[in-house]
N, C-alpha and C positions, 0 to 999 in steps of 0.2 A: 080904942081909937077907931074912928069911922073909916070906911074903905078908902075914901079919897086921901085922907091923911096918911094912911098906910102906903098908898101909892106914891105920895110925895116923899115919904121917908125912904122908900125903895129907890126912887130916882136920885135922892141925895147920896145914898150909898154907892150908886153907880158912878156918879160924878166924882166921888172920892176914890174911885177905882177899887172898891171893896166888892169884888165880883161875887164871891160865894155868899156874902151877907146880902147883897142886893138880890140875888136869885131867891134866897129864902124869903126876903121881904116881899118881892113881887109875888111869890107863891102864896103867902099869907094874904096879900091884898086881893089876889084873884079869888081865893077861898072866901074872903069877906064880902065879895060882890063889887069890887072896884071895876071901873070901865074895862070891859073885856078886850076891846081893841087896843087901848093904850097899854094895858098891863101885859098882854101877850106879846105885842110888838116889842115893848121895852125889854121884857125878859128874854125874848128871842135874840135881841141884839147882844145881850150879855152872853147868851149861849154861843153866839158866833164868836165873840171875843175869846171865850174859853175853849173854843173849838169842839163844842158839844153839838155837832151838826144835827143829829137826829132830833134832839130836844128842840133845837132852834127851828127846824122845819115844822115840827108839831105846833110850836107857838105861832109861827108865821101863818100856818093854815088856819089856826083859830082866829088870828087877827083879821085875815081875809074873810073868814066867815062872818065876823062881826062888822066888817066894813070893806066890801069888795071894790070900793072906789079909791082905796088908799094906794097911791103910787109907791109909798115907802114900804108897805108890806110886801108888795110884789118885788120891789128892788132887793130888799133884804133876803127874801126867799130865794131869789136868783143868786145872790151872793153865797147862800148856804149850798145851793146846788153846784155852784162853781167850786166850792171847797171840796165837794164830793167828786168832782170831775164829771158831773152830769151836765155837760155844756148845752145840750139840746134843751133840757128843761130850764136852764139858766137863761138861754136866749128867749124862750117863750115868756118868762117872767119879766125880763128886761124890756121886751117888746110891749107887754101890757103896761108896765110902768111908764114907758114912753108914750103910749096912747093916752094915758091919764095925765101926763105932764110932758108935753112934747119937747121942752127945752131942758130936760134933766140930763145934763152933760155926763154925770158919772154913770148913769144907766146906759147911755149910748156908748161910752168908752168901754164899760164892762161887757156890753153886747159885742163890741168889736173884738175884744180879747177872746171872748167865747167863740165867735165865728172863726177866728184865726186858729184857736186850739183844735177846732174840728177840721181845719184845712179848707175852710170856706173863705179864701183870701179876697175874692172880689167883694163880698159883702162886708168883710172886715175893713177893707180899704175905704169903702164908701162911708161907713160910720166914722172911721178914724179921721178921714179928711175933713169931715164936718166938725168933729169935736176938738181937734188939735188947736185951732185958733182960739176956742173958748178956754182951753187949758193954758195957753200962753198968756191970755189976759188975766187969769186969776190963778196962777200956779200955786200960790200959797193956800188958797181955799180948796183947790182940787186935790183932795187927799183921800187916802184909803187907810184909815186908822189901824186896821187889823192886818194889812199886808196881803190880803187875798188877791186883789186885782194885780197888785204890783208883782207878786210872785209869778202869777200866770203870764203877765206881760213880759217878764224877763225871758220866759220860755219862747214867747212870740218873737222877741227881739233877736234871739239866737237864730230863729228861722229867717227873719228879715235880713240879717247881716250875712247870711250864708254860712254861719257856723253849723247849721243843721242841714241835713241833706233832704230838705223838703221844699216844695214850691214857696215862693216868697210873695209878700204883699207889695203892691206898687205904691211906695211912698217916696216923696222927694227928700232931698237932703235937709231942707228946713223942717219938715215934719219929723224926720228922724232925730234931729238935734233937739226939738222940743220934747220928744218922748224920752230921750236920754236924760235931759235936764230933770224931768219929772221923776224918773226912776231913781235918780241919785239923791233925791231929797230924803232927809232923815226924818 
């Protein structure tokens, strides 16, 4: 099978949620010479899903080396850093993603969560106030398939609601209700 056919087969396995098989298929596609950007980005996403963060970071670095104008590669690398608790690095990658695609709401929301996790509440509030109206308009489409942002956001919500003994972000009742609605989605 030619490299692009191998890549399509790997993508199909991913869609079928056959994670281990899709990782193996992406690896074979990479070795056969399939598009390095698409192959590494895609396999990296599977590694995020399986919580193999170091491998995901390596793939996202390779994807960025192949295409440093990809907002997706920076976004997903930021997600991997978030999983590690490396929020400064996550913020850097979310910022690059936003520079490449300014209206990327999930990157802005993830950056807000990362700011909040670092106690940088003014910056978190600025991002959150911009992105919450976008969330309300498309709540069904505004998802975090692997729960990374949602998990960290619950921690932030504990701070906002005063359950935690840390400074809080300045969000109004409307914004708080929108966040709670999103967090409760299954």
